[in-house]
N, CA, C, O and the ligand as a Tripos MOL2 file, in Angstrom:
@<TRIPOS>MOLECULE
protein
  313   311    79     0     0
PROTEIN
NO_CHARGES

@<TRIPOS>ATOM
      1 N         -14.6070   -7.1600   -6.7380 N.3       1 MET1
      2 CA        -13.3230   -6.0550   -6.3550 C.3       1 MET1
      3 C         -12.5220   -6.0410   -7.3810 C.2       1 MET1
      4 O         -12.3360   -7.0170   -8.1080 O.2       1 MET1
      5 N         -11.9200   -4.7930   -7.5350 N.am      2 ARG2
      6 CA        -10.8900   -4.5490   -8.6310 C.3       2 ARG2
      7 C          -9.6280   -4.0390   -8.1540 C.2       2 ARG2
      8 O          -9.4310   -2.8240   -8.1430 O.2       2 ARG2
      9 N          -8.6210   -4.9870   -7.6970 N.am      3 PRO3
     10 CA         -7.5340   -4.6280   -7.0200 C.3       3 PRO3
     11 C          -6.6260   -3.4680   -7.9130 C.2       3 PRO3
     12 O          -5.8180   -2.6750   -7.4300 O.2       3 PRO3
     13 N          -6.9370   -3.5860   -9.0980 N.am      4 ALA4
     14 CA         -6.1820   -2.4530  -10.0860 C.3       4 ALA4
     15 C          -6.5900   -0.9590   -9.6280 C.2       4 ALA4
     16 O          -5.7980   -0.0170   -9.5960 O.2       4 ALA4
     17 N          -7.9820   -0.8930   -9.2710 N.am      5 TRP5
     18 CA         -8.4280    0.3630   -8.8380 C.3       5 TRP5
     19 C          -7.7430    0.9370   -7.6710 C.2       5 TRP5
     20 O          -7.5100    2.1450   -7.6370 O.2       5 TRP5
     21 N          -7.3740    0.0780   -6.6230 N.am      6 SER6
     22 CA         -6.6620    0.1800   -5.4190 C.3       6 SER6
     23 C          -5.2500    0.8320   -5.8000 C.2       6 SER6
     24 O          -4.8460    1.8900   -5.3200 O.2       6 SER6
     25 N          -4.6600    0.1680   -6.5920 N.am      7 TYR7
     26 CA         -3.4460    0.3700   -6.9180 C.3       7 TYR7
     27 C          -3.3270    1.8260   -7.6150 C.2       7 TYR7
     28 O          -2.5340    2.7210   -7.3250 O.2       7 TYR7
     29 N          -4.2690    1.8220   -8.5510 N.am      8 ARG8
     30 CA         -4.1190    3.2560   -9.1910 C.3       8 ARG8
     31 C          -4.5250    4.3940   -8.2640 C.2       8 ARG8
     32 O          -3.9720    5.4900   -8.3500 O.2       8 ARG8
     33 N          -5.4250    4.1620   -7.4360 N.am      9 LEU9
     34 CA         -5.8830    5.1080   -6.4010 C.3       9 LEU9
     35 C          -4.5410    5.6130   -5.5390 C.2       9 LEU9
     36 O          -4.2160    6.7790   -5.3150 O.2       9 LEU9
     37 N          -3.9210    4.5050   -5.1620 N.am     10 ASN10
     38 CA         -2.7390    4.4970   -4.1490 C.3      10 ASN10
     39 C          -1.6580    5.5220   -5.2520 C.2      10 ASN10
     40 O          -1.1710    6.5740   -4.8370 O.2      10 ASN10
     41 N          -1.4400    5.0640   -6.5040 N.am     11 ALA11
     42 CA         -0.3770    5.6130   -7.1930 C.3      11 ALA11
     43 C          -0.6850    7.2010   -7.3110 C.2      11 ALA11
     44 O           0.1990    8.0550   -7.2570 O.2      11 ALA11
     45 N          -2.0420    7.4700   -7.4770 N.am     12 ASP12
     46 CA         -2.3920    8.9110   -7.5350 C.3      12 ASP12
     47 C          -2.1480    9.6850   -6.4190 C.2      12 ASP12
     48 O          -1.6930   10.8240   -6.5250 O.2      12 ASP12
     49 N          -2.4550    9.0770   -5.1650 N.am     13 PHE13
     50 CA         -2.0860    9.6620   -3.8320 C.3      13 PHE13
     51 C          -0.5180    9.8180   -3.7910 C.2      13 PHE13
     52 O          -0.0010   10.8740   -3.4290 O.2      13 PHE13
     53 N           0.1390    8.8290   -4.1380 N.am     14 GLU14
     54 CA          1.7350    9.0570   -4.0180 C.3      14 GLU14
     55 C           2.2690   10.1930   -5.0340 C.2      14 GLU14
     56 O           3.2870   10.8350   -4.7730 O.2      14 GLU14
     57 N           1.5350   10.3950   -6.1800 N.am     15 ASP15
     58 CA          1.9940   11.3180   -7.2140 C.3      15 ASP15
     59 C           1.5720   12.7080   -6.5260 C.2      15 ASP15
     60 O           2.2660   13.7160   -6.6600 O.2      15 ASP15
     61 N           0.3930   12.6890   -5.7840 N.am     16 HIS16
     62 CA         -0.0500   14.1380   -5.2280 C.3      16 HIS16
     63 C           0.9660   14.3860   -4.2290 C.2      16 HIS16
     64 O           1.3830   15.5400   -4.1340 O.2      16 HIS16
     65 N           1.4950   13.3630   -3.3620 N.am     17 ALA17
     66 CA          2.2880   13.6980   -2.2150 C.3      17 ALA17
     67 C           3.6430   14.1400   -2.6710 C.2      17 ALA17
     68 O           4.2920   15.0150   -2.0980 O.2      17 ALA17
     69 N           4.0500   13.4630   -3.7730 N.am     18 GLU18
     70 CA          5.4530   13.7310   -4.3580 C.3      18 GLU18
     71 C           5.3780   15.3540   -4.8290 C.2      18 GLU18
     72 O           6.3240   16.1090   -4.6030 O.2      18 GLU18
     73 N           4.4190   15.7050   -5.3600 N.am     19 HIS19
     74 CA          4.2410   17.3710   -5.9660 C.3      19 HIS19
     75 C           4.1800   17.9990   -4.7870 C.2      19 HIS19
     76 O           5.0830   18.8260   -4.6530 O.2      19 HIS19
     77 N           3.2770   17.8870   -3.6810 N.am     20 GLU20
     78 CA          3.2910   18.5620   -2.5430 C.3      20 GLU20
     79 C           4.6430   18.8820   -1.9350 C.2      20 GLU20
     80 O           4.9950   20.0380   -1.6980 O.2      20 GLU20
     81 N           5.3740   17.8320   -1.6970 N.am     21 TYR21
     82 CA          6.7200   18.0330   -1.0950 C.3      21 TYR21
     83 C           7.5620   18.8690   -1.9780 C.2      21 TYR21
     84 O           8.3680   19.6450   -1.4630 O.2      21 TYR21
     85 N           7.4380   18.7740   -3.3670 N.am     22 ALA22
     86 CA          8.3130   19.6060   -4.2060 C.3      22 ALA22
     87 C           7.8430   21.1880   -3.8570 C.2      22 ALA22
     88 O           8.6880   22.0440   -3.5980 O.2      22 ALA22
     89 N           6.6800   21.4200   -3.8750 N.am     23 ILE23
     90 CA          5.9650   22.6610   -3.6290 C.3      23 ILE23
     91 C           6.6310   23.3680   -2.2690 C.2      23 ILE23
     92 O           7.1940   24.4620   -2.2140 O.2      23 ILE23
     93 N           6.4030   22.4380   -1.2180 N.am     24 LEU24
     94 CA          6.6390   22.8030    0.0420 C.3      24 LEU24
     95 C           8.1690   23.3670    0.2240 C.2      24 LEU24
     96 O           8.5190   24.2390    1.0200 O.2      24 LEU24
     97 N           9.0520   22.6040   -0.7760 N.am     25 VAL25
     98 CA         10.4750   22.9350   -0.4960 C.3      25 VAL25
     99 C          10.7420   24.3130   -1.2920 C.2      25 VAL25
    100 O          11.6140   25.1040   -0.9300 O.2      25 VAL25
    101 N           9.9760   24.5080   -2.3190 N.am     26 THR26
    102 CA         10.0260   25.7670   -2.9800 C.3      26 THR26
    103 C           9.5300   26.9290   -2.2390 C.2      26 THR26
    104 O           9.9440   28.0700   -2.4480 O.2      26 THR26
    105 N           8.6450   26.6280   -1.3750 N.am     27 GLU27
    106 CA          8.0350   27.6120   -0.4030 C.3      27 GLU27
    107 C           8.8400   27.9560    0.8140 C.2      27 GLU27
    108 O           8.5370   28.8600    1.5920 O.2      27 GLU27
    109 N           9.9100   27.1560    0.9300 N.am     28 HIS28
    110 CA         10.7380   27.3620    2.0670 C.3      28 HIS28
    111 C          12.1520   27.4420    1.5650 C.2      28 HIS28
    112 O          12.8860   26.4570    1.6440 O.2      28 HIS28
    113 N          12.5240   28.4820    1.0970 N.am     29 PRO29
    114 CA         14.0370   28.4890    0.4750 C.3      29 PRO29
    115 C          15.1110   28.5750    1.5320 C.2      29 PRO29
    116 O          16.2860   28.2940    1.2990 O.2      29 PRO29
    117 N          14.6170   29.0120    2.8120 N.am     30 GLU30
    118 CA         15.4900   29.0950    3.7650 C.3      30 GLU30
    119 C          16.0850   27.5840    4.1680 C.2      30 GLU30
    120 O          17.1910   27.4470    4.6890 O.2      30 GLU30
    121 N          15.2720   26.5690    3.8790 N.am     31 TRP31
    122 CA         15.5240   25.2700    4.3390 C.3      31 TRP31
    123 C          16.8050   24.8860    3.5190 C.2      31 TRP31
    124 O          17.5050   24.0080    4.0250 O.2      31 TRP31
    125 N          17.1790   25.3790    2.4140 N.am     32 GLU32
    126 CA         18.5270   25.2350    1.7880 C.3      32 GLU32
    127 C          19.8260   25.3270    2.6010 C.2      32 GLU32
    128 O          20.8790   24.7190    2.4080 O.2      32 GLU32
    129 N          19.5050   26.2610    3.5970 N.am     33 ASP33
    130 CA         20.7100   26.7110    4.5530 C.3      33 ASP33
    131 C          20.3870   26.0570    5.8780 C.2      33 ASP33
    132 O          21.1030   26.3530    6.8350 O.2      33 ASP33
    133 N          19.4240   25.2310    6.0400 N.am     34 GLU34
    134 CA         19.2160   24.8980    7.4610 C.3      34 GLU34
    135 C          19.7800   23.3970    7.4710 C.2      34 GLU34
    136 O          19.3120   22.5550    6.7040 O.2      34 GLU34
    137 N          20.7680   23.1150    8.3430 N.am     35 PRO35
    138 CA         21.4190   21.8020    8.4860 C.3      35 PRO35
    139 C          20.2650   20.7540    9.0960 C.2      35 PRO35
    140 O          19.4210   21.0880    9.9270 O.2      35 PRO35
    141 N          20.3940   19.4950    8.5470 N.am     36 PHE36
    142 CA         19.5210   18.3840    9.1150 C.3      36 PHE36
    143 C          20.2250   17.7110   10.2040 C.2      36 PHE36
    144 O          21.2130   17.0040   10.0050 O.2      36 PHE36
    145 N          19.6940   17.9390   11.4060 N.am     37 VAL37
    146 CA         20.3610   17.2710   12.4920 C.3      37 VAL37
    147 C          19.2860   16.5490   13.1260 C.2      37 VAL37
    148 O          18.3240   17.1970   13.5390 O.2      37 VAL37
    149 N          19.3220   15.1420   13.2760 N.am     38 SER38
    150 CA         18.2300   14.3710   13.8180 C.3      38 SER38
    151 C          18.9190   13.0440   14.5560 C.2      38 SER38
    152 O          19.9880   12.5640   14.1790 O.2      38 SER38
    153 N          18.3020   12.6420   15.4270 N.am     39 GLN39
    154 CA         18.7540   11.3820   16.0680 C.3      39 GLN39
    155 C          18.2460   10.2620   15.3260 C.2      39 GLN39
    156 O          18.4830    9.1230   15.7290 O.2      39 GLN39
    157 N          17.6090   10.4510   14.3410 N.am     40 PHE40
    158 CA         17.2270    9.3750   13.4010 C.3      40 PHE40
    159 C          17.9990    9.1950   12.0360 C.2      40 PHE40
    160 O          17.5880    8.4890   11.1150 O.2      40 PHE40
    161 N          19.2570    9.9770   12.0240 N.am     41 THR41
    162 CA         20.1110   10.0650   11.0190 C.3      41 THR41
    163 C          20.5420    8.5150   10.5390 C.2      41 THR41
    164 O          20.7220    8.1860    9.3660 O.2      41 THR41
    165 N          20.6560    7.7200   11.6010 N.am     42 ALA42
    166 CA         21.2410    6.1790   11.1880 C.3      42 ALA42
    167 C          19.9610    5.5890   10.5510 C.2      42 ALA42
    168 O          20.1620    4.5800    9.8740 O.2      42 ALA42
    169 N          18.8200    5.9760   10.6270 N.am     43 ASP43
    170 CA         17.6910    5.2520    9.9500 C.3      43 ASP43
    171 C          17.3950    5.9360    8.5760 C.2      43 ASP43
    172 O          17.0840    5.2960    7.5720 O.2      43 ASP43
    173 N          17.5110    7.1880    8.6210 N.am     44 TYR44
    174 CA         17.0530    8.1020    7.5030 C.3      44 TYR44
    175 C          18.0490    8.5820    6.6960 C.2      44 TYR44
    176 O          17.7640    9.1930    5.6660 O.2      44 TYR44
    177 N          19.3430    8.3560    7.0780 N.am     45 GLY45
    178 CA         20.5010    8.9190    6.2350 C.3      45 GLY45
    179 C          20.8890   10.3800    6.5900 C.2      45 GLY45
    180 O          20.1530   11.0830    7.2830 O.2      45 GLY45
    181 N          22.0240   10.7910    6.1070 N.am     46 GLU46
    182 CA         22.5570   12.0570    6.1730 C.3      46 GLU46
    183 C          22.2100   12.9310    5.0480 C.2      46 GLU46
    184 O          22.1670   12.4750    3.9050 O.2      46 GLU46
    185 N          21.9390   14.2620    5.3280 N.am     47 TYR47
    186 CA         21.6070   15.2290    4.3460 C.3      47 TYR47
    187 C          22.2690   16.4910    4.4580 C.2      47 TYR47
    188 O          22.6440   16.7710    5.5960 O.2      47 TYR47
    189 N          22.4760   17.2210    3.6640 N.am     48 ALA48
    190 CA         23.2760   18.3760    3.7250 C.3      48 ALA48
    191 C          22.2980   19.5630    4.2920 C.2      48 ALA48
    192 O          22.7240   20.5060    4.9600 O.2      48 ALA48
    193 N          21.1490   19.4100    3.9870 N.am     49 SER49
    194 CA         20.0890   20.3780    4.4890 C.3      49 SER49
    195 C          18.6770   19.7960    4.6360 C.2      49 SER49
    196 O          18.3610   18.7110    4.1480 O.2      49 SER49
    197 N          17.8480   20.5810    5.3390 N.am     50 LEU50
    198 CA         16.4970   20.2270    5.4940 C.3      50 LEU50
    199 C          15.7750   20.2240    4.1080 C.2      50 LEU50
    200 O          14.9230   19.3570    3.9150 O.2      50 LEU50
    201 N          16.0410   21.0790    3.1910 N.am     51 ALA51
    202 CA         15.6570   20.8230    1.8160 C.3      51 ALA51
    203 C          15.8650   19.5230    1.1660 C.2      51 ALA51
    204 O          15.0320   18.9490    0.4650 O.2      51 ALA51
    205 N          17.0060   19.1180    1.4440 N.am     52 ASP52
    206 CA         17.6340   17.7290    0.8060 C.3      52 ASP52
    207 C          16.6630   16.6350    1.4490 C.2      52 ASP52
    208 O          16.1690   15.7580    0.7400 O.2      52 ASP52
    209 N          16.4020   16.7240    2.8680 N.am     53 VAL53
    210 CA         15.4110   15.8140    3.3780 C.3      53 VAL53
    211 C          14.1250   15.6020    2.7280 C.2      53 VAL53
    212 O          13.6850   14.4670    2.5460 O.2      53 VAL53
    213 N          13.4300   16.7930    2.3250 N.am     54 PHE54
    214 CA         12.1060   16.7870    1.7700 C.3      54 PHE54
    215 C          12.3320   16.3810    0.2920 C.2      54 PHE54
    216 O          11.5160   15.6450   -0.2620 O.2      54 PHE54
    217 N          13.3120   16.7990   -0.2880 N.am     55 ARG55
    218 CA         13.4870   16.2350   -1.7090 C.3      55 ARG55
    219 C          13.5030   14.8210   -1.6860 C.2      55 ARG55
    220 O          12.7890   14.1750   -2.4530 O.2      55 ARG55
    221 N          14.3330   14.2360   -0.7870 N.am     56 GLN56
    222 CA         14.4220   12.7030   -0.6310 C.3      56 GLN56
    223 C          13.0680   12.1510   -0.4630 C.2      56 GLN56
    224 O          12.7000   11.1850   -1.1300 O.2      56 GLN56
    225 N          12.1910   12.8240    0.5460 N.am     57 ILE57
    226 CA         10.8480   12.1310    0.7760 C.3      57 ILE57
    227 C          10.0230   12.2360   -0.5120 C.2      57 ILE57
    228 O           9.3080   11.3240   -0.9260 O.2      57 ILE57
    229 N          10.1800   13.4010   -1.0980 N.am     58 GLY58
    230 CA          9.3040   13.3530   -2.5220 C.3      58 GLY58
    231 C           9.7840   12.3630   -3.5030 C.2      58 GLY58
    232 O           8.9650   11.8000   -4.2290 O.2      58 GLY58
    233 N          11.1070   12.0900   -3.5890 N.am     59 HIS59
    234 CA         11.5480   10.9550   -4.3740 C.3      59 HIS59
    235 C          10.8630    9.7250   -3.8730 C.2      59 HIS59
    236 O          10.1920    9.0620   -4.6630 O.2      59 HIS59
    237 N          10.9810    9.3610   -2.5930 N.am     60 ASP60
    238 CA         10.3610    8.2550   -2.0790 C.3      60 ASP60
    239 C           9.1520    7.9490   -2.4620 C.2      60 ASP60
    240 O           8.8130    6.7850   -2.6700 O.2      60 ASP60
    241 N           8.2480    9.1200   -2.6180 N.am     61 GLU61
    242 CA          6.8470    9.0960   -2.9940 C.3      61 GLU61
    243 C           6.7240    8.7690   -4.4690 C.2      61 GLU61
    244 O           5.7280    8.1980   -4.9140 O.2      61 GLU61
    245 N           7.8220    9.1650   -5.2720 N.am     62 ARG62
    246 CA          7.7550    8.6480   -6.6140 C.3      62 ARG62
    247 C           7.9010    7.0950   -6.8130 C.2      62 ARG62
    248 O           7.2550    6.4120   -7.6070 O.2      62 ARG62
    249 N           8.8420    6.6820   -5.9660 N.am     63 VAL63
    250 CA          9.2090    5.3870   -6.0200 C.3      63 VAL63
    251 C           7.9270    4.5110   -5.5960 C.2      63 VAL63
    252 O           7.5590    3.4900   -6.1770 O.2      63 VAL63
    253 N           7.3780    5.0400   -4.5880 N.am     64 HIS64
    254 CA          6.0250    4.2480   -4.1380 C.3      64 HIS64
    255 C           4.9230    4.3240   -5.3250 C.2      64 HIS64
    256 O           4.2610    3.3160   -5.5730 O.2      64 HIS64
    257 N           4.7600    5.3160   -5.9320 N.am     65 LYS65
    258 CA          4.0940    5.5120   -7.1540 C.3      65 LYS65
    259 C           4.3490    4.3840   -8.1900 C.2      65 LYS65
    260 O           3.4970    3.5910   -8.5890 O.2      65 LYS65
    261 N           5.5110    4.4280   -8.5250 N.am     66 ARG66
    262 CA          5.9320    3.3740   -9.5920 C.3      66 ARG66
    263 C           5.7610    1.9630   -9.0160 C.2      66 ARG66
    264 O           5.4720    1.0850   -9.8300 O.2      66 ARG66
    265 N           5.8920    1.6380   -7.7880 N.am     67 GLU67
    266 CA          5.5740    0.2630   -7.3110 C.3      67 GLU67
    267 C           4.0980   -0.0670   -7.4380 C.2      67 GLU67
    268 O           3.7000   -1.1990   -7.7120 O.2      67 GLU67
    269 N           3.2660    1.0300   -7.2140 N.am     68 SER68
    270 CA          1.9000    0.6630   -7.2730 C.3      68 SER68
    271 C           1.5420    0.4730   -8.7360 C.2      68 SER68
    272 O           0.8320   -0.4730   -9.0770 O.2      68 SER68
    273 N           1.9940    1.3060   -9.5610 N.am     69 GLU69
    274 CA          1.7180    1.1760  -11.0830 C.3      69 GLU69
    275 C           2.3030   -0.0620  -11.7270 C.2      69 GLU69
    276 O           1.8510   -0.5390  -12.7680 O.2      69 GLU69
    277 N           3.4080   -0.5980  -11.0070 N.am     70 ALA70
    278 CA          3.9460   -1.8280  -11.4390 C.3      70 ALA70
    279 C           2.7950   -3.0050  -11.1390 C.2      70 ALA70
    280 O           2.5230   -3.8670  -11.9750 O.2      70 ALA70
    281 N           2.2150   -2.9250   -9.9430 N.am     71 GLN71
    282 CA          1.2450   -3.7910   -9.5900 C.3      71 GLN71
    283 C           0.0450   -3.9560  -10.4960 C.2      71 GLN71
    284 O          -0.5490   -5.0230  -10.6540 O.2      71 GLN71
    285 N          -0.2560   -2.8320  -11.0660 N.am     72 LEU72
    286 CA         -1.5270   -2.6850  -11.8890 C.3      72 LEU72
    287 C          -1.4670   -3.6910  -13.1670 C.2      72 LEU72
    288 O          -2.5260   -4.0550  -13.6780 O.2      72 LEU72
    289 N          -0.3990   -4.0690  -13.6020 N.am     73 GLY73
    290 CA         -0.1530   -4.9850  -14.7840 C.3      73 GLY73
    291 C          -0.0550   -6.4110  -14.2670 C.2      73 GLY73
    292 O           0.0330   -7.3050  -15.1080 O.2      73 GLY73
    293 N          -0.0600   -6.7020  -13.0500 N.am     74 ARG74
    294 CA          0.2380   -8.0260  -12.6880 C.3      74 ARG74
    295 C          -0.9550   -8.7430  -12.2510 C.2      74 ARG74
    296 O          -1.8850   -8.1720  -11.6800 O.2      74 ARG74
    297 N          -0.9350  -10.0840  -12.5340 N.am     75 PRO75
    298 CA         -2.1120  -10.9150  -12.1570 C.3      75 PRO75
    299 C          -2.4280  -10.7770  -10.6050 C.2      75 PRO75
    300 O          -1.5980  -10.3770   -9.7890 O.2      75 PRO75
    301 N          -3.6500  -11.1340  -10.3150 N.am     76 ARG76
    302 CA         -4.0440  -11.0470   -8.9250 C.3      76 ARG76
    303 C          -3.3310  -12.1420   -8.2510 C.2      76 ARG76
    304 O          -2.8010  -11.8180   -7.1880 O.2      76 ARG76
    305 N          -3.2010  -13.3220   -8.6120 N.am     77 PHE77
    306 CA         -2.7200  -14.3540   -7.9970 C.3      77 PHE77
    307 C          -1.5930  -15.0200   -8.7420 C.2      77 PHE77
    308 O          -1.5940  -15.2520   -9.9510 O.2      77 PHE77
    309 N          -0.5720  -15.3200   -7.8360 N.am     78 HIS78
    310 CA          0.6580  -15.8050   -8.5030 C.3      78 HIS78
    311 C           0.6570  -17.3330   -8.3880 C.2      78 HIS78
    312 O           1.5820  -17.9890   -8.8680 O.2      78 HIS78
    313 FE          4.2920    6.9750   -0.0140 Fe       79 FE279
@<TRIPOS>BOND
     1     1     2 1
     2     2     3 1
     3     3     4 2
     4     3     5 am
     5     5     6 1
     6     6     7 1
     7     7     8 2
     8     7     9 am
     9     9    10 1
    10    10    11 1
    11    11    12 2
    12    11    13 am
    13    13    14 1
    14    14    15 1
    15    15    16 2
    16    15    17 am
    17    17    18 1
    18    18    19 1
    19    19    20 2
    20    19    21 am
    21    21    22 1
    22    22    23 1
    23    23    24 2
    24    23    25 am
    25    25    26 1
    26    26    27 1
    27    27    28 2
    28    27    29 am
    29    29    30 1
    30    30    31 1
    31    31    32 2
    32    31    33 am
    33    33    34 1
    34    34    35 1
    35    35    36 2
    36    35    37 am
    37    37    38 1
    38    38    39 1
    39    39    40 2
    40    39    41 am
    41    41    42 1
    42    42    43 1
    43    43    44 2
    44    43    45 am
    45    45    46 1
    46    46    47 1
    47    47    48 2
    48    47    49 am
    49    49    50 1
    50    50    51 1
    51    51    52 2
    52    51    53 am
    53    53    54 1
    54    54    55 1
    55    55    56 2
    56    55    57 am
    57    57    58 1
    58    58    59 1
    59    59    60 2
    60    59    61 am
    61    61    62 1
    62    62    63 1
    63    63    64 2
    64    63    65 am
    65    65    66 1
    66    66    67 1
    67    67    68 2
    68    67    69 am
    69    69    70 1
    70    70    71 1
    71    71    72 2
    72    71    73 am
    73    73    74 1
    74    74    75 1
    75    75    76 2
    76    75    77 am
    77    77    78 1
    78    78    79 1
    79    79    80 2
    80    79    81 am
    81    81    82 1
    82    82    83 1
    83    83    84 2
    84    83    85 am
    85    85    86 1
    86    86    87 1
    87    87    88 2
    88    87    89 am
    89    89    90 1
    90    90    91 1
    91    91    92 2
    92    91    93 am
    93    93    94 1
    94    94    95 1
    95    95    96 2
    96    95    97 am
    97    97    98 1
    98    98    99 1
    99    99   100 2
   100    99   101 am
   101   101   102 1
   102   102   103 1
   103   103   104 2
   104   103   105 am
   105   105   106 1
   106   106   107 1
   107   107   108 2
   108   107   109 am
   109   109   110 1
   110   110   111 1
   111   111   112 2
   112   111   113 am
   113   113   114 1
   114   114   115 1
   115   115   116 2
   116   115   117 am
   117   117   118 1
   118   118   119 1
   119   119   120 2
   120   119   121 am
   121   121   122 1
   122   122   123 1
   123   123   124 2
   124   123   125 am
   125   125   126 1
   126   126   127 1
   127   127   128 2
   128   127   129 am
   129   129   130 1
   130   130   131 1
   131   131   132 2
   132   131   133 am
   133   133   134 1
   134   134   135 1
   135   135   136 2
   136   135   137 am
   137   137   138 1
   138   138   139 1
   139   139   140 2
   140   139   141 am
   141   141   142 1
   142   142   143 1
   143   143   144 2
   144   143   145 am
   145   145   146 1
   146   146   147 1
   147   147   148 2
   148   147   149 am
   149   149   150 1
   150   150   151 1
   151   151   152 2
   152   151   153 am
   153   153   154 1
   154   154   155 1
   155   155   156 2
   156   155   157 am
   157   157   158 1
   158   158   159 1
   159   159   160 2
   160   159   161 am
   161   161   162 1
   162   162   163 1
   163   163   164 2
   164   163   165 am
   165   165   166 1
   166   166   167 1
   167   167   168 2
   168   167   169 am
   169   169   170 1
   170   170   171 1
   171   171   172 2
   172   171   173 am
   173   173   174 1
   174   174   175 1
   175   175   176 2
   176   175   177 am
   177   177   178 1
   178   178   179 1
   179   179   180 2
   180   179   181 am
   181   181   182 1
   182   182   183 1
   183   183   184 2
   184   183   185 am
   185   185   186 1
   186   186   187 1
   187   187   188 2
   188   187   189 am
   189   189   190 1
   190   190   191 1
   191   191   192 2
   192   191   193 am
   193   193   194 1
   194   194   195 1
   195   195   196 2
   196   195   197 am
   197   197   198 1
   198   198   199 1
   199   199   200 2
   200   199   201 am
   201   201   202 1
   202   202   203 1
   203   203   204 2
   204   203   205 am
   205   205   206 1
   206   206   207 1
   207   207   208 2
   208   207   209 am
   209   209   210 1
   210   210   211 1
   211   211   212 2
   212   211   213 am
   213   213   214 1
   214   214   215 1
   215   215   216 2
   216   215   217 am
   217   217   218 1
   218   218   219 1
   219   219   220 2
   220   219   221 am
   221   221   222 1
   222   222   223 1
   223   223   224 2
   224   223   225 am
   225   225   226 1
   226   226   227 1
   227   227   228 2
   228   227   229 am
   229   229   230 1
   230   230   231 1
   231   231   232 2
   232   231   233 am
   233   233   234 1
   234   234   235 1
   235   235   236 2
   236   235   237 am
   237   237   238 1
   238   238   239 1
   239   239   240 2
   240   239   241 am
   241   241   242 1
   242   242   243 1
   243   243   244 2
   244   243   245 am
   245   245   246 1
   246   246   247 1
   247   247   248 2
   248   247   249 am
   249   249   250 1
   250   250   251 1
   251   251   252 2
   252   251   253 am
   253   253   254 1
   254   254   255 1
   255   255   256 2
   256   255   257 am
   257   257   258 1
   258   258   259 1
   259   259   260 2
   260   259   261 am
   261   261   262 1
   262   262   263 1
   263   263   264 2
   264   263   265 am
   265   265   266 1
   266   266   267 1
   267   267   268 2
   268   267   269 am
   269   269   270 1
   270   270   271 1
   271   271   272 2
   272   271   273 am
   273   273   274 1
   274   274   275 1
   275   275   276 2
   276   275   277 am
   277   277   278 1
   278   278   279 1
   279   279   280 2
   280   279   281 am
   281   281   282 1
   282   282   283 1
   283   283   284 2
   284   283   285 am
   285   285   286 1
   286   286   287 1
   287   287   288 2
   288   287   289 am
   289   289   290 1
   290   290   291 1
   291   291   292 2
   292   291   293 am
   293   293   294 1
   294   294   295 1
   295   295   296 2
   296   295   297 am
   297   297   298 1
   298   298   299 1
   299   299   300 2
   300   299   301 am
   301   301   302 1
   302   302   303 1
   303   303   304 2
   304   303   305 am
   305   305   306 1
   306   306   307 1
   307   307   308 2
   308   307   309 am
   309   309   310 1
   310   310   311 1
   311   311   312 2
@<TRIPOS>SUBSTRUCTURE
     1 MET1         2 RESIDUE 1 A MET
     2 ARG2         6 RESIDUE 1 A ARG
     3 PRO3        10 RESIDUE 1 A PRO
     4 ALA4        14 RESIDUE 1 A ALA
     5 TRP5        18 RESIDUE 1 A TRP
     6 SER6        22 RESIDUE 1 A SER
     7 TYR7        26 RESIDUE 1 A TYR
     8 ARG8        30 RESIDUE 1 A ARG
     9 LEU9        34 RESIDUE 1 A LEU
    10 ASN10       38 RESIDUE 1 A ASN
    11 ALA11       42 RESIDUE 1 A ALA
    12 ASP12       46 RESIDUE 1 A ASP
    13 PHE13       50 RESIDUE 1 A PHE
    14 GLU14       54 RESIDUE 1 A GLU
    15 ASP15       58 RESIDUE 1 A ASP
    16 HIS16       62 RESIDUE 1 A HIS
    17 ALA17       66 RESIDUE 1 A ALA
    18 GLU18       70 RESIDUE 1 A GLU
    19 HIS19       74 RESIDUE 1 A HIS
    20 GLU20       78 RESIDUE 1 A GLU
    21 TYR21       82 RESIDUE 1 A TYR
    22 ALA22       86 RESIDUE 1 A ALA
    23 ILE23       90 RESIDUE 1 A ILE
    24 LEU24       94 RESIDUE 1 A LEU
    25 VAL25       98 RESIDUE 1 A VAL
    26 THR26      102 RESIDUE 1 A THR
    27 GLU27      106 RESIDUE 1 A GLU
    28 HIS28      110 RESIDUE 1 A HIS
    29 PRO29      114 RESIDUE 1 A PRO
    30 GLU30      118 RESIDUE 1 A GLU
    31 TRP31      122 RESIDUE 1 A TRP
    32 GLU32      126 RESIDUE 1 A GLU
    33 ASP33      130 RESIDUE 1 A ASP
    34 GLU34      134 RESIDUE 1 A GLU
    35 PRO35      138 RESIDUE 1 A PRO
    36 PHE36      142 RESIDUE 1 A PHE
    37 VAL37      146 RESIDUE 1 A VAL
    38 SER38      150 RESIDUE 1 A SER
    39 GLN39      154 RESIDUE 1 A GLN
    40 PHE40      158 RESIDUE 1 A PHE
    41 THR41      162 RESIDUE 1 A THR
    42 ALA42      166 RESIDUE 1 A ALA
    43 ASP43      170 RESIDUE 1 A ASP
    44 TYR44      174 RESIDUE 1 A TYR
    45 GLY45      178 RESIDUE 1 A GLY
    46 GLU46      182 RESIDUE 1 A GLU
    47 TYR47      186 RESIDUE 1 A TYR
    48 ALA48      190 RESIDUE 1 A ALA
    49 SER49      194 RESIDUE 1 A SER
    50 LEU50      198 RESIDUE 1 A LEU
    51 ALA51      202 RESIDUE 1 A ALA
    52 ASP52      206 RESIDUE 1 A ASP
    53 VAL53      210 RESIDUE 1 A VAL
    54 PHE54      214 RESIDUE 1 A PHE
    55 ARG55      218 RESIDUE 1 A ARG
    56 GLN56      222 RESIDUE 1 A GLN
    57 ILE57      226 RESIDUE 1 A ILE
    58 GLY58      230 RESIDUE 1 A GLY
    59 HIS59      234 RESIDUE 1 A HIS
    60 ASP60      238 RESIDUE 1 A ASP
    61 GLU61      242 RESIDUE 1 A GLU
    62 ARG62      246 RESIDUE 1 A ARG
    63 VAL63      250 RESIDUE 1 A VAL
    64 HIS64      254 RESIDUE 1 A HIS
    65 LYS65      258 RESIDUE 1 A LYS
    66 ARG66      262 RESIDUE 1 A ARG
    67 GLU67      266 RESIDUE 1 A GLU
    68 SER68      270 RESIDUE 1 A SER
    69 GLU69      274 RESIDUE 1 A GLU
    70 ALA70      278 RESIDUE 1 A ALA
    71 GLN71      282 RESIDUE 1 A GLN
    72 LEU72      286 RESIDUE 1 A LEU
    73 GLY73      290 RESIDUE 1 A GLY
    74 ARG74      294 RESIDUE 1 A ARG
    75 PRO75      298 RESIDUE 1 A PRO
    76 ARG76      302 RESIDUE 1 A ARG
    77 PHE77      306 RESIDUE 1 A PHE
    78 HIS78      310 RESIDUE 1 A HIS
    79 FE279      313 GROUP 0 **** ****
């Protein structure tokens, strides 16, 4: 088994997700004026608009990608 392949594949999935969220936001300009109201605000945070929520989710995917890429260079056992 090559764990690096798994981390690389996961990083690629995260990268794809980030770009899909970015496209989604551009396809819905009306979300810029749509307030984000949710019972999960305490968990997910407050955002000025629904567009900001999806931008944040896209950013989270980038962080996940970087975490996977960081694992690529690490030894398998510590
Ligand atoms: Fe993710």
